N, C-alpha and C positions, 0 to 999 in steps of 0.2 A: 694825801695829795699825790697825784701821779702825773708826770709829764709824758705825753704820748706824741708819736710822729706818724705821718702817713704821706704817701705820694699823691693822694687825691683827697679833696675835702670830705668825700663820702666814705673814705677808709679803703681798706681795713686799717685800723689804728693799732700800733704796736706800743707797748709800755717801754719807755726809755729809762725812767728813773722814778723813784718813789720815796715818800716819807710816811711813816705810820706813827700816830700819836705824838707828833712833834719831834721825833728822832731825826737824826741827820739824813739828808737825801742821799740815796745810794743808787748807783747805776743798776739797771736790770737787763741791759743788752750789751753784747760785746762791742767795744769801740766807743761807747758813750762815756763822756767824762763829766764829773760834777765838781764844782768848787763852791764852797760855802764860807761866808765870812759873817762876823757878828755873833752875839750871844743873846740868850734870853728869847722872848717871844717874837722878836723882829730880827730876821736874818736876811742877808742877800745871798741868793742861790743862782748859779749859772749852770745850765745843763747844755752840753754840746752834743749834738746829734752825731751818729756815726757816718752820715753822708756828708761829703764835702760840698760846699756851696757852688763850686764851679764844675760839678760833674755833668758832662753833656748828656749822659743817659738819664739824668733826673733833673729836668729843667725847672722843676718846682718841688717844694717840700713844705708840708704843713705841720705845725706843732700846736698843741693845745694843753691846757692844764685842767685836769679832772679833780674836783674836790668832793669827797664823800664824807658825810658826818654821820656817825653812828650813835 
């Protein structure tokens, strides 16, 4: 599972945080924070982007979750 962010819906998309094989979600970019609560197969995860919501230079920001199954 990878959380990605972009300034436009068409991208380019940057990886912000990821989890492989059910491991804890870890940040992949400087300034990204992750908090995770719960145990077992169901956990609550919050990923905070490095861009602040009121940045006048970035009036919009898009996030998505990419799930790959191997």
